[in-house]
PyMOL Python script that loads the backbone (N, CA, C, O; Angstrom):
from pymol import cmd

cmd.read_pdbstr("""\
ATOM      1  N   MET A   1       0.841  -1.172   0.000  1.00  0.00           N
ATOM      2  CA  MET A   1       0.000   0.000   0.000  1.00  0.00           C
ATOM      3  C   MET A   1       0.890   1.240   0.000  1.00  0.00           C
ATOM      4  O   MET A   1       1.909   1.284   0.689  1.00  0.00           O
ATOM      5  N   ALA A   2       0.502   2.228  -0.765  1.00  0.00           N
ATOM      6  CA  ALA A   2       1.281   3.462  -0.870  1.00  0.00           C
ATOM      7  C   ALA A   2       1.191   4.275   0.418  1.00  0.00           C
ATOM      8  O   ALA A   2       0.169   4.273   1.105  1.00  0.00           O
ATOM      9  N   ARG A   3       2.272   4.961   0.723  1.00  0.00           N
ATOM     10  CA  ARG A   3       2.292   5.832   1.905  1.00  0.00           C
ATOM     11  C   ARG A   3       1.463   7.081   1.618  1.00  0.00           C
ATOM     12  O   ARG A   3       1.350   7.523   0.474  1.00  0.00           O
ATOM     13  N   LEU A   4       0.893   7.632   2.668  1.00  0.00           N
ATOM     14  CA  LEU A   4       0.104   8.850   2.534  1.00  0.00           C
ATOM     15  C   LEU A   4       1.020  10.062   2.457  1.00  0.00           C
ATOM     16  O   LEU A   4       2.102  10.077   3.042  1.00  0.00           O
ATOM     17  N   SER A   5       0.575  11.070   1.732  1.00  0.00           N
ATOM     18  CA  SER A   5       1.319  12.327   1.728  1.00  0.00           C
ATOM     19  C   SER A   5       1.113  12.998   3.078  1.00  0.00           C
ATOM     20  O   SER A   5       0.217  12.620   3.832  1.00  0.00           O
ATOM     21  N   ASP A   6       1.938  13.992   3.382  1.00  0.00           N
ATOM     22  CA  ASP A   6       1.811  14.705   4.654  1.00  0.00           C
ATOM     23  C   ASP A   6       0.420  15.309   4.807  1.00  0.00           C
ATOM     24  O   ASP A   6      -0.150  15.277   5.898  1.00  0.00           O
ATOM     25  N   GLY A   7      -0.126  15.851   3.741  1.00  0.00           N
ATOM     26  CA  GLY A   7      -1.459  16.453   3.788  1.00  0.00           C
ATOM     27  C   GLY A   7      -2.540  15.430   4.096  1.00  0.00           C
ATOM     28  O   GLY A   7      -3.454  15.701   4.875  1.00  0.00           O
ATOM     29  N   GLU A   8      -2.438  14.255   3.486  1.00  0.00           N
ATOM     30  CA  GLU A   8      -3.410  13.198   3.731  1.00  0.00           C
ATOM     31  C   GLU A   8      -3.295  12.684   5.164  1.00  0.00           C
ATOM     32  O   GLU A   8      -4.300  12.404   5.817  1.00  0.00           O
ATOM     33  N   HIS A   9      -2.062  12.565   5.643  1.00  0.00           N
ATOM     34  CA  HIS A   9      -1.841  12.108   7.021  1.00  0.00           C
ATOM     35  C   HIS A   9      -2.474  13.098   8.003  1.00  0.00           C
ATOM     36  O   HIS A   9      -3.167  12.691   8.935  1.00  0.00           O
ATOM     37  N   GLU A  10      -2.242  14.369   7.800  1.00  0.00           N
ATOM     38  CA  GLU A  10      -2.797  15.403   8.672  1.00  0.00           C
ATOM     39  C   GLU A  10      -4.327  15.407   8.609  1.00  0.00           C
ATOM     40  O   GLU A  10      -4.992  15.584   9.630  1.00  0.00           O
ATOM     41  N   GLU A  11      -4.878  15.213   7.419  1.00  0.00           N
ATOM     42  CA  GLU A  11      -6.326  15.179   7.247  1.00  0.00           C
ATOM     43  C   GLU A  11      -6.944  14.020   8.032  1.00  0.00           C
ATOM     44  O   GLU A  11      -7.971  14.184   8.691  1.00  0.00           O
ATOM     45  N   ARG A  12      -6.315  12.860   7.956  1.00  0.00           N
ATOM     46  CA  ARG A  12      -6.818  11.697   8.694  1.00  0.00           C
ATOM     47  C   ARG A  12      -6.660  11.891  10.195  1.00  0.00           C
ATOM     48  O   ARG A  12      -7.525  11.483  10.970  1.00  0.00           O
ATOM     49  N   GLN A  13      -5.566  12.508  10.607  1.00  0.00           N
ATOM     50  CA  GLN A  13      -5.349  12.789  12.020  1.00  0.00           C
ATOM     51  C   GLN A  13      -6.431  13.751  12.533  1.00  0.00           C
ATOM     52  O   GLN A  13      -6.950  13.568  13.634  1.00  0.00           O
ATOM     53  N   ASN A  14      -6.764  14.754  11.753  1.00  0.00           N
ATOM     54  CA  ASN A  14      -7.816  15.699  12.134  1.00  0.00           C
ATOM     55  C   ASN A  14      -9.184  15.023  12.189  1.00  0.00           C
ATOM     56  O   ASN A  14     -10.000  15.351  13.050  1.00  0.00           O
ATOM     57  N   LEU A  15      -9.437  14.100  11.295  1.00  0.00           N
ATOM     58  CA  LEU A  15     -10.684  13.338  11.315  1.00  0.00           C
ATOM     59  C   LEU A  15     -10.805  12.561  12.626  1.00  0.00           C
ATOM     60  O   LEU A  15     -11.864  12.552  13.254  1.00  0.00           O
ATOM     61  N   LEU A  16      -9.733  11.923  13.026  1.00  0.00           N
ATOM     62  CA  LEU A  16      -9.711  11.172  14.276  1.00  0.00           C
ATOM     63  C   LEU A  16      -9.903  12.104  15.471  1.00  0.00           C
ATOM     64  O   LEU A  16     -10.642  11.774  16.399  1.00  0.00           O
ATOM     65  N   LEU A  17      -9.263  13.231  15.457  1.00  0.00           N
ATOM     66  CA  LEU A  17      -9.385  14.197  16.545  1.00  0.00           C
ATOM     67  C   LEU A  17     -10.828  14.701  16.668  1.00  0.00           C
ATOM     68  O   LEU A  17     -11.339  14.849  17.778  1.00  0.00           O
ATOM     69  N   ARG A  18     -11.478  14.962  15.544  1.00  0.00           N
ATOM     70  CA  ARG A  18     -12.882  15.392  15.574  1.00  0.00           C
ATOM     71  C   ARG A  18     -13.776  14.307  16.163  1.00  0.00           C
ATOM     72  O   ARG A  18     -14.711  14.602  16.908  1.00  0.00           O
ATOM     73  N   LEU A  19     -13.488  13.061  15.830  1.00  0.00           N
ATOM     74  CA  LEU A  19     -14.254  11.945  16.388  1.00  0.00           C
ATOM     75  C   LEU A  19     -14.089  11.879  17.902  1.00  0.00           C
ATOM     76  O   LEU A  19     -15.067  11.694  18.626  1.00  0.00           O
ATOM     77  N   LEU A  20     -12.859  12.030  18.383  1.00  0.00           N
ATOM     78  CA  LEU A  20     -12.614  12.012  19.822  1.00  0.00           C
ATOM     79  C   LEU A  20     -13.355  13.155  20.523  1.00  0.00           C
ATOM     80  O   LEU A  20     -13.885  12.971  21.619  1.00  0.00           O
ATOM     81  N   ARG A  21     -13.389  14.301  19.910  1.00  0.00           N
ATOM     82  CA  ARG A  21     -14.082  15.454  20.496  1.00  0.00           C
ATOM     83  C   ARG A  21     -15.589  15.225  20.541  1.00  0.00           C
ATOM     84  O   ARG A  21     -16.261  15.639  21.485  1.00  0.00           O
ATOM     85  N   ARG A  22     -16.102  14.576  19.531  1.00  0.00           N
ATOM     86  CA  ARG A  22     -17.537  14.298  19.475  1.00  0.00           C
ATOM     87  C   ARG A  22     -17.940  13.265  20.522  1.00  0.00           C
ATOM     88  O   ARG A  22     -19.025  13.355  21.097  1.00  0.00           O
ATOM     89  N   LEU A  23     -17.081  12.294  20.769  1.00  0.00           N
ATOM     90  CA  LEU A  23     -17.375  11.222  21.724  1.00  0.00           C
ATOM     91  C   LEU A  23     -16.683  11.525  23.047  1.00  0.00           C
ATOM     92  O   LEU A  23     -15.742  10.836  23.441  1.00  0.00           O
ATOM     93  N   ARG A  24     -17.153  12.547  23.714  1.00  0.00           N
ATOM     94  CA  ARG A  24     -16.538  13.072  24.943  1.00  0.00           C
ATOM     95  C   ARG A  24     -16.381  12.026  26.050  1.00  0.00           C
ATOM     96  O   ARG A  24     -15.490  12.157  26.889  1.00  0.00           O
ATOM     97  N   GLY A  25     -17.221  10.998  26.069  1.00  0.00           N
ATOM     98  CA  GLY A  25     -17.178  10.001  27.135  1.00  0.00           C
ATOM     99  C   GLY A  25     -16.060   8.993  26.971  1.00  0.00           C
ATOM    100  O   GLY A  25     -15.940   8.063  27.769  1.00  0.00           O
ATOM    101  N   GLY A  26     -15.244   9.163  25.950  1.00  0.00           N
ATOM    102  CA  GLY A  26     -14.151   8.228  25.691  1.00  0.00           C
ATOM    103  C   GLY A  26     -14.559   7.170  24.682  1.00  0.00           C
ATOM    104  O   GLY A  26     -15.740   6.857  24.532  1.00  0.00           O
ATOM    105  N   VAL A  27     -13.583   6.632  24.005  1.00  0.00           N
ATOM    106  CA  VAL A  27     -13.842   5.639  22.967  1.00  0.00           C
ATOM    107  C   VAL A  27     -12.645   4.695  22.864  1.00  0.00           C
ATOM    108  O   VAL A  27     -11.500   5.117  23.022  1.00  0.00           O
ATOM    109  N   ARG A  28     -12.909   3.446  22.605  1.00  0.00           N
ATOM    110  CA  ARG A  28     -11.852   2.433  22.469  1.00  0.00           C
ATOM    111  C   ARG A  28     -11.342   2.382  21.033  1.00  0.00           C
ATOM    112  O   ARG A  28     -12.030   2.774  20.091  1.00  0.00           O
ATOM    113  N   GLU A  29     -10.118   1.889  20.897  1.00  0.00           N
ATOM    114  CA  GLU A  29      -9.509   1.777  19.567  1.00  0.00           C
ATOM    115  C   GLU A  29     -10.378   0.976  18.617  1.00  0.00           C
ATOM    116  O   GLU A  29     -10.542   1.357  17.458  1.00  0.00           O
ATOM    117  N   SER A  30     -10.935  -0.120  19.089  1.00  0.00           N
ATOM    118  CA  SER A  30     -11.763  -0.973  18.227  1.00  0.00           C
ATOM    119  C   SER A  30     -13.004  -0.232  17.734  1.00  0.00           C
ATOM    120  O   SER A  30     -13.435  -0.431  16.598  1.00  0.00           O
ATOM    121  N   GLU A  31     -13.578   0.621  18.581  1.00  0.00           N
ATOM    122  CA  GLU A  31     -14.750   1.404  18.187  1.00  0.00           C
ATOM    123  C   GLU A  31     -14.373   2.450  17.143  1.00  0.00           C
ATOM    124  O   GLU A  31     -15.124   2.698  16.200  1.00  0.00           O
ATOM    125  N   ILE A  32     -13.205   3.057  17.318  1.00  0.00           N
ATOM    126  CA  ILE A  32     -12.723   4.032  16.343  1.00  0.00           C
ATOM    127  C   ILE A  32     -12.494   3.355  14.998  1.00  0.00           C
ATOM    128  O   ILE A  32     -12.893   3.874  13.956  1.00  0.00           O
ATOM    129  N   ALA A  33     -11.848   2.193  15.029  1.00  0.00           N
ATOM    130  CA  ALA A  33     -11.568   1.458  13.795  1.00  0.00           C
ATOM    131  C   ALA A  33     -12.859   1.128  13.054  1.00  0.00           C
ATOM    132  O   ALA A  33     -12.932   1.263  11.832  1.00  0.00           O
ATOM    133  N   GLU A  34     -13.867   0.700  13.791  1.00  0.00           N
ATOM    134  CA  GLU A  34     -15.150   0.368  13.169  1.00  0.00           C
ATOM    135  C   GLU A  34     -15.816   1.622  12.601  1.00  0.00           C
ATOM    136  O   GLU A  34     -16.326   1.601  11.481  1.00  0.00           O
ATOM    137  N   GLU A  35     -15.813   2.698  13.361  1.00  0.00           N
ATOM    138  CA  GLU A  35     -16.453   3.947  12.942  1.00  0.00           C
ATOM    139  C   GLU A  35     -15.802   4.521  11.675  1.00  0.00           C
ATOM    140  O   GLU A  35     -16.498   4.985  10.772  1.00  0.00           O
ATOM    141  N   LEU A  36     -14.475   4.489  11.615  1.00  0.00           N
ATOM    142  CA  LEU A  36     -13.758   5.102  10.493  1.00  0.00           C
ATOM    143  C   LEU A  36     -13.437   4.128   9.367  1.00  0.00           C
ATOM    144  O   LEU A  36     -13.046   4.547   8.277  1.00  0.00           O
ATOM    145  N   GLY A  37     -13.598   2.832   9.621  1.00  0.00           N
ATOM    146  CA  GLY A  37     -13.285   1.835   8.597  1.00  0.00           C
ATOM    147  C   GLY A  37     -11.794   1.654   8.400  1.00  0.00           C
ATOM    148  O   GLY A  37     -11.345   1.305   7.308  1.00  0.00           O
ATOM    149  N   TRP A  38     -11.018   1.893   9.462  1.00  0.00           N
ATOM    150  CA  TRP A  38      -9.563   1.750   9.426  1.00  0.00           C
ATOM    151  C   TRP A  38      -9.164   0.464  10.145  1.00  0.00           C
ATOM    152  O   TRP A  38      -9.929  -0.084  10.939  1.00  0.00           O
ATOM    153  N   GLN A  39      -7.966   0.001   9.856  1.00  0.00           N
ATOM    154  CA  GLN A  39      -7.394  -1.110  10.607  1.00  0.00           C
ATOM    155  C   GLN A  39      -7.090  -0.638  12.030  1.00  0.00           C
ATOM    156  O   GLN A  39      -6.758   0.527  12.245  1.00  0.00           O
ATOM    157  N   ARG A  40      -7.203  -1.531  12.979  1.00  0.00           N
ATOM    158  CA  ARG A  40      -6.961  -1.147  14.372  1.00  0.00           C
ATOM    159  C   ARG A  40      -5.526  -0.663  14.579  1.00  0.00           C
ATOM    160  O   ARG A  40      -5.298   0.266  15.354  1.00  0.00           O
ATOM    161  N   ARG A  41      -4.584  -1.260  13.918  1.00  0.00           N
ATOM    162  CA  ARG A  41      -3.179  -0.837  14.038  1.00  0.00           C
ATOM    163  C   ARG A  41      -2.999   0.593  13.534  1.00  0.00           C
ATOM    164  O   ARG A  41      -2.236   1.369  14.112  1.00  0.00           O
ATOM    165  N   THR A  42      -3.695   0.934  12.469  1.00  0.00           N
ATOM    166  CA  THR A  42      -3.640   2.300  11.936  1.00  0.00           C
ATOM    167  C   THR A  42      -4.179   3.281  12.969  1.00  0.00           C
ATOM    168  O   THR A  42      -3.585   4.333  13.203  1.00  0.00           O
ATOM    169  N   VAL A  43      -5.299   2.935  13.581  1.00  0.00           N
ATOM    170  CA  VAL A  43      -5.888   3.772  14.631  1.00  0.00           C
ATOM    171  C   VAL A  43      -4.884   3.961  15.759  1.00  0.00           C
ATOM    172  O   VAL A  43      -4.693   5.074  16.247  1.00  0.00           O
ATOM    173  N   ASN A  44      -4.244   2.874  16.170  1.00  0.00           N
ATOM    174  CA  ASN A  44      -3.259   2.939  17.254  1.00  0.00           C
ATOM    175  C   ASN A  44      -2.121   3.889  16.897  1.00  0.00           C
ATOM    176  O   ASN A  44      -1.687   4.672  17.742  1.00  0.00           O
ATOM    177  N   ASN A  45      -1.638   3.833  15.680  1.00  0.00           N
ATOM    178  CA  ASN A  45      -0.554   4.722  15.251  1.00  0.00           C
ATOM    179  C   ASN A  45      -0.974   6.186  15.313  1.00  0.00           C
ATOM    180  O   ASN A  45      -0.224   7.029  15.805  1.00  0.00           O
ATOM    181  N   TYR A  46      -2.159   6.485  14.819  1.00  0.00           N
ATOM    182  CA  TYR A  46      -2.643   7.859  14.856  1.00  0.00           C
ATOM    183  C   TYR A  46      -2.877   8.335  16.285  1.00  0.00           C
ATOM    184  O   TYR A  46      -2.551   9.474  16.616  1.00  0.00           O
ATOM    185  N   LEU A  47      -3.436   7.479  17.131  1.00  0.00           N
ATOM    186  CA  LEU A  47      -3.661   7.859  18.525  1.00  0.00           C
ATOM    187  C   LEU A  47      -2.344   8.143  19.236  1.00  0.00           C
ATOM    188  O   LEU A  47      -2.245   9.090  20.016  1.00  0.00           O
ATOM    189  N   ASN A  48      -1.347   7.333  18.969  1.00  0.00           N
ATOM    190  CA  ASN A  48      -0.039   7.567  19.588  1.00  0.00           C
ATOM    191  C   ASN A  48       0.583   8.872  19.099  1.00  0.00           C
ATOM    192  O   ASN A  48       1.249   9.565  19.868  1.00  0.00           O
ATOM    193  N   ASP A  49       0.370   9.212  17.831  1.00  0.00           N
ATOM    194  CA  ASP A  49       0.835  10.516  17.317  1.00  0.00           C
ATOM    195  C   ASP A  49       0.145  11.651  18.066  1.00  0.00           C
ATOM    196  O   ASP A  49       0.792  12.617  18.473  1.00  0.00           O
ATOM    197  N   LEU A  50      -1.182  11.530  18.248  1.00  0.00           N
ATOM    198  CA  LEU A  50      -1.933  12.563  18.963  1.00  0.00           C
ATOM    199  C   LEU A  50      -1.494  12.644  20.426  1.00  0.00           C
ATOM    200  O   LEU A  50      -1.449  13.727  21.010  1.00  0.00           O
ATOM    201  N   LYS A  51      -1.178  11.512  20.998  1.00  0.00           N
ATOM    202  CA  LYS A  51      -0.712  11.491  22.391  1.00  0.00           C
ATOM    203  C   LYS A  51       0.625  12.219  22.521  1.00  0.00           C
ATOM    204  O   LYS A  51       0.815  13.003  23.451  1.00  0.00           O
ATOM    205  N   GLU A  52       1.539  11.969  21.607  1.00  0.00           N
ATOM    206  CA  GLU A  52       2.843  12.640  21.618  1.00  0.00           C
ATOM    207  C   GLU A  52       2.689  14.150  21.469  1.00  0.00           C
ATOM    208  O   GLU A  52       3.471  14.918  22.029  1.00  0.00           O
ATOM    209  N   GLU A  53       1.678  14.571  20.713  1.00  0.00           N
ATOM    210  CA  GLU A  53       1.427  15.991  20.498  1.00  0.00           C
ATOM    211  C   GLU A  53       0.562  16.589  21.613  1.00  0.00           C
ATOM    212  O   GLU A  53       0.198  17.764  21.567  1.00  0.00           O
ATOM    213  N   LYS A  54       0.238  15.761  22.618  1.00  0.00           N
ATOM    214  CA  LYS A  54      -0.580  16.174  23.774  1.00  0.00           C
ATOM    215  C   LYS A  54      -1.980  16.637  23.351  1.00  0.00           C
ATOM    216  O   LYS A  54      -2.560  17.538  23.956  1.00  0.00           O
ATOM    217  N   LYS A  55      -2.506  15.999  22.298  1.00  0.00           N
ATOM    218  CA  LYS A  55      -3.854  16.307  21.824  1.00  0.00           C
ATOM    219  C   LYS A  55      -4.858  15.240  22.240  1.00  0.00           C
ATOM    220  O   LYS A  55      -6.066  15.447  22.132  1.00  0.00           O
ATOM    221  N   ALA A  56      -4.363  14.102  22.713  1.00  0.00           N
ATOM    222  CA  ALA A  56      -5.222  13.010  23.160  1.00  0.00           C
ATOM    223  C   ALA A  56      -4.517  12.282  24.298  1.00  0.00           C
ATOM    224  O   ALA A  56      -3.293  12.323  24.424  1.00  0.00           O
ATOM    225  N   TYR A  57      -5.322  11.615  25.121  1.00  0.00           N
ATOM    226  CA  TYR A  57      -4.757  10.823  26.215  1.00  0.00           C
ATOM    227  C   TYR A  57      -5.622   9.589  26.440  1.00  0.00           C
ATOM    228  O   TYR A  57      -6.767   9.510  25.993  1.00  0.00           O
ATOM    229  N   ARG A  58      -5.044   8.646  27.134  1.00  0.00           N
ATOM    230  CA  ARG A  58      -5.697   7.367  27.370  1.00  0.00           C
ATOM    231  C   ARG A  58      -5.909   7.160  28.860  1.00  0.00           C
ATOM    232  O   ARG A  58      -5.024   7.421  29.674  1.00  0.00           O
ATOM    233  N   GLU A  59      -7.093   6.689  29.197  1.00  0.00           N
ATOM    234  CA  GLU A  59      -7.406   6.257  30.559  1.00  0.00           C
ATOM    235  C   GLU A  59      -7.994   4.862  30.445  1.00  0.00           C
ATOM    236  O   GLU A  59      -9.060   4.673  29.859  1.00  0.00           O
ATOM    237  N   GLY A  60      -7.296   3.889  31.007  1.00  0.00           N
ATOM    238  CA  GLY A  60      -7.743   2.504  30.841  1.00  0.00           C
ATOM    239  C   GLY A  60      -7.671   2.120  29.379  1.00  0.00           C
ATOM    240  O   GLY A  60      -6.617   2.222  28.752  1.00  0.00           O
ATOM    241  N   ARG A  61      -8.791   1.679  28.840  1.00  0.00           N
ATOM    242  CA  ARG A  61      -8.838   1.288  27.425  1.00  0.00           C
ATOM    243  C   ARG A  61      -9.457   2.350  26.530  1.00  0.00           C
ATOM    244  O   ARG A  61      -9.562   2.161  25.318  1.00  0.00           O
ATOM    245  N   SER A  62      -9.865   3.461  27.118  1.00  0.00           N
ATOM    246  CA  SER A  62     -10.544   4.515  26.354  1.00  0.00           C
ATOM    247  C   SER A  62      -9.625   5.700  26.086  1.00  0.00           C
ATOM    248  O   SER A  62      -8.735   6.018  26.874  1.00  0.00           O
ATOM    249  N   TRP A  63      -9.871   6.337  24.952  1.00  0.00           N
ATOM    250  CA  TRP A  63      -9.118   7.521  24.530  1.00  0.00           C
ATOM    251  C   TRP A  63     -10.007   8.748  24.634  1.00  0.00           C
ATOM    252  O   TRP A  63     -11.213   8.685  24.400  1.00  0.00           O
ATOM    253  N   PHE A  64      -9.382   9.874  24.992  1.00  0.00           N
ATOM    254  CA  PHE A  64     -10.076  11.146  25.199  1.00  0.00           C
ATOM    255  C   PHE A  64      -9.251  12.278  24.593  1.00  0.00           C
ATOM    256  O   PHE A  64      -8.076  12.113  24.263  1.00  0.00           O
ATOM    257  N   THR A  65      -9.898  13.420  24.458  1.00  0.00           N
ATOM    258  CA  THR A  65      -9.207  14.645  24.094  1.00  0.00           C
ATOM    259  C   THR A  65      -9.698  15.755  25.003  1.00  0.00           C
ATOM    260  O   THR A  65     -10.771  15.660  25.599  1.00  0.00           O
ATOM    261  N   ASP A  66      -8.899  16.808  25.104  1.00  0.00           N
ATOM    262  CA  ASP A  66      -9.290  17.921  25.968  1.00  0.00           C
ATOM    263  C   ASP A  66     -10.338  18.787  25.320  1.00  0.00           C
ATOM    264  O   ASP A  66     -10.779  19.771  25.913  1.00  0.00           O
TER     265      ASP A  66
END
""", "prot")
cmd.dss("prot")
cmd.show_as("cartoon", "prot")
cmd.util.cbc("prot")
cmd.orient("prot")
């Protein structure tokens, strides 16, 4: 599979961030993968990127954003 351009990567990251903001009560990786139609590993990679940027955090098995 071809790698995403920087713009596409940022667009997908923003899509994930909007989903986290909409689901204020927290959401699991598997739920995100199902909602967005992405592989769970892909979701994990994006969530870890957001975590490094301090835009998302994890409590237990659920992910949140400020």
